[in-house]
C-alpha positions in Angstrom: 0.0 0.0 0.0 1.2 3.5 -0.8 -0.1 7.0 0.1 0.8 9.9 -2.3 0.0 13.5 -1.3 -2.1 15.4 -3.9 -1.6 18.4 -1.7 -0.8 18.6 2.1 -2.7 21.1 4.2 -1.7 24.4 5.8 -2.7 25.2 9.4 -3.7 28.9 9.1 -6.5 31.4 9.5 -7.1 34.9 8.1 -9.0 37.8 9.5 -11.9 36.5 7.4 -11.9 33.0 8.7 -10.0 29.8 8.2 -8.2 29.4 4.9 -9.6 26.0 4.2 -6.4 24.7 2.7 -6.8 21.0 3.3 -4.9 17.9 2.3 -5.9 15.2 -0.2 -4.2 11.9 -0.8 -4.1 9.1 -3.4 -4.1 5.6 -1.9 -2.5 3.0 -4.2 -3.6 -0.6 -3.5 -5.6 -3.0 -5.5 -7.2 0.0 -7.0 -6.7 3.8 -6.9 -8.6 5.7 -4.2 -8.7 9.5 -3.5 -9.1 10.5 0.1 -10.8 14.0 0.1 -11.1 16.3 -2.8 -9.8 19.7 -1.6 -11.8 23.0 -1.5 -13.4 25.2 -4.0 -10.3 27.3 -4.7 -8.5 24.2 -6.1 -11.4 22.9 -8.2 -10.0 24.2 -11.5 -6.5 22.7 -11.0 -7.4 19.3 -9.4 -7.3 17.3 -12.7 -4.0 18.9 -13.7 -2.5 18.1 -10.3 -3.4 14.5 -10.6 -2.0 14.3 -14.1 1.2 15.9 -12.9 1.5 13.0 -10.5 1.1 10.6 -13.4 -2.5 9.7 -12.7 -5.5 10.1 -15.0 -8.5 11.3 -13.1 -10.3 8.4 -14.8 -8.1 6.0 -13.0 -9.6 7.1 -9.6 -12.3 4.5 -9.0 -13.1 5.3 -5.4 -13.3 8.6 -3.4 -13.5 8.6 0.4 -14.9 11.8 1.8 -13.7 12.3 5.4 -16.7 14.6 5.9 -18.9 17.0 4.0 -17.2 20.3 4.8 -16.6 22.5 1.8 -12.8 22.4 2.2 -12.6 18.6 2.0 -15.6 17.6 -0.2 -16.2 20.4 -2.7 -14.8 18.6 -5.7 -16.3 15.1 -5.2 -18.7 15.7 -8.1 -15.7 15.9 -10.5 -15.4 12.1 -10.2 -18.9 10.9 -11.4 -17.4 7.6 -12.5 -16.0 6.8 -9.0 -17.7 5.2 -6.0 -17.9 7.9 -3.3 -17.9 6.7 0.3 -19.4 8.8 3.1 -20.1 7.7 6.6 -23.8 7.1 7.2 -23.9 9.5 10.2 -22.5 12.3 8.0 -25.3 11.8 5.5 -27.9 12.0 8.4 -26.1 15.2 9.5 -26.4 16.7 6.0 -30.1 16.0 6.0 -30.5 18.0 9.2 -28.2 20.8 7.9 -30.3 21.1 4.8 -33.3 22.0 6.9 -31.3 24.5 9.0 -27.8 25.5 7.7 -27.1 27.3 11.0 -26.3 23.8 12.4 -23.1 23.6 10.4 -22.6 26.3 7.8 -19.4 24.6 6.4 -21.4 21.4 5.5 -22.2 21.0 1.8 -25.6 19.5 2.6 -26.7 19.5 -1.1 -23.7 17.5 -2.3 -24.9 13.9 -1.7 -27.7 14.5 -4.2 -25.1 15.4 -6.8 -23.1 12.2 -6.5 -24.4 9.5 -8.8 -22.5 6.6 -7.1 -22.8 7.4 -3.4 -22.3 4.7 -0.8 -23.1 5.2 2.9 -20.6 3.2 5.0 -20.1 2.3 8.6 -16.7 1.8 10.3 -14.9 -1.3 9.1 -12.8 -2.9 6.4 -13.1 -1.2 3.0 -10.9 -3.7 1.2 -7.7 -5.6 2.0 -5.2 -3.3 3.8 -7.7 -0.5 4.2 -10.0 0.2 7.1 -12.5 3.0 7.6 -12.4 4.6 11.1 -15.4 6.5 12.5 -13.9 9.5 14.3 -16.8 11.7 15.3 -16.5 15.1 17.0 -15.5 17.6 14.4 -18.6 16.4 12.5 -20.8 13.4 13.4 -19.6 11.2 10.6 -15.9 12.0 10.1 -14.1 9.1 8.4 -10.5 8.3 8.8 -8.8 5.8 6.6 -6.2 3.4 8.1 -3.7 2.2 5.5 -1.9 -1.0 6.5 1.9 -0.4 6.9 1.5 3.4 6.5 -0.7 5.1 9.1 -4.0 6.9 9.2 -5.5 9.6 7.0 -7.1 11.5 9.8 -8.5 14.6 8.2 -10.0 17.0 10.8 -10.0 14.4 13.6 -6.5 15.9 14.0 -6.4 19.1 12.0 -2.7 19.8 12.5 0.3 19.3 14.8 -1.3 22.1 16.9 -4.4 19.9 17.5 -2.6 17.0 19.2 -3.3 18.2 22.7 -5.6 20.6 24.5 -9.1 21.4 23.3 -10.0 20.3 19.8 -9.4 22.9 17.1 -12.5 24.8 16.1 -14.9 24.4 14.5 -15.9 21.3 16.4 -19.5 20.2 16.8 -18.9 17.8 19.7 -15.6 18.4 21.6 -16.1 15.5 24.0 -16.4 13.0 21.2 -13.6 14.7 19.3 -11.2 14.1 22.2 -12.1 10.4 22.3 -11.6 10.1 18.5 -8.2 11.8 18.8 -7.1 9.4 21.5 -7.7 6.5 19.1 -5.2 7.9 16.7 -2.2 8.1 19.1 -1.3 4.4 18.6 -0.6 4.8 14.9 2.9 5.4 13.5 1.9 8.2 11.1 -1.0 10.6 10.9 -2.1 12.6 7.9 -3.9 15.6 9.3 -6.6 17.6 7.5 -4.6 20.8 7.5 -0.9 20.1 7.9 2.0 17.9 6.6 2.1 14.3 7.7 3.1 13.6 11.3 5.4 10.8 12.3 5.4 9.3 15.8 8.7 9.3 17.6 8.4 7.9 21.1 5.4 9.6 22.7 5.4 12.6 20.3 4.4 13.3 16.7 6.8 15.3 14.7 6.0 17.0 11.3 7.6 15.6 8.2 8.8 18.8 6.6 7.3 22.3 6.5 3.7 23.3 5.7 4.1 26.0 3.0 1.7 28.5 1.5 2.8 30.7 -1.4 0.5 33.7 -2.1 0.8 35.5 -5.5 0.2 39.3 -5.3 -0.2 41.8 -8.1 2.8 42.8 -10.2 4.5 39.5 -9.7 5.1 39.8 -6.0 4.9 36.6 -3.9 4.7 35.9 -0.2 5.7 32.5 1.2 4.5 31.4 4.6 6.1 28.3 6.3 5.3 26.5 9.6 
């Protein structure tokens, strides 16, 4: 089994809210899976990014959505030929949000209706070497993906290295359940957070594998690079 970053995330906020720069990963096993689909701002470039990695978008036969927040699930409809997996609790949550968006404004409650090959799943084995983990808290149906011999794609169950201790990073719908979900992840050798570079366990700590970088292009060719 192999995990290939499409993009890693960046743990930052602006004065207008969180940046929403999340991670997405290809999982290479008996077939090619995509874990999360990035946010709206990366919609136009997602196909090109996959092709730059040597992957045709048509080769992606399965998409695992960690949850239905806009910064993770916005581009799932770009893969209508793929089976899309969403936790059953997340679909129930979307039904409630559709009735009252104030419950979770980040949730794309309309998205499930736009996915022609949607499969509601519980926790458990997805296929050989891959297991879905139900990690509720951030949202009711957050799905992690345990990859045998690699680690866990944890999404916003651990948003970044700064979310490994203390109160769960906001927004978080159920902090008590989020803490329990986070504790489940401490035993794995590597974590792939929703908004950071991968983290590797060394002793009783998780250390980042490299730097999280954000390059911002400004008018007249100026650029600003942020690193954490």
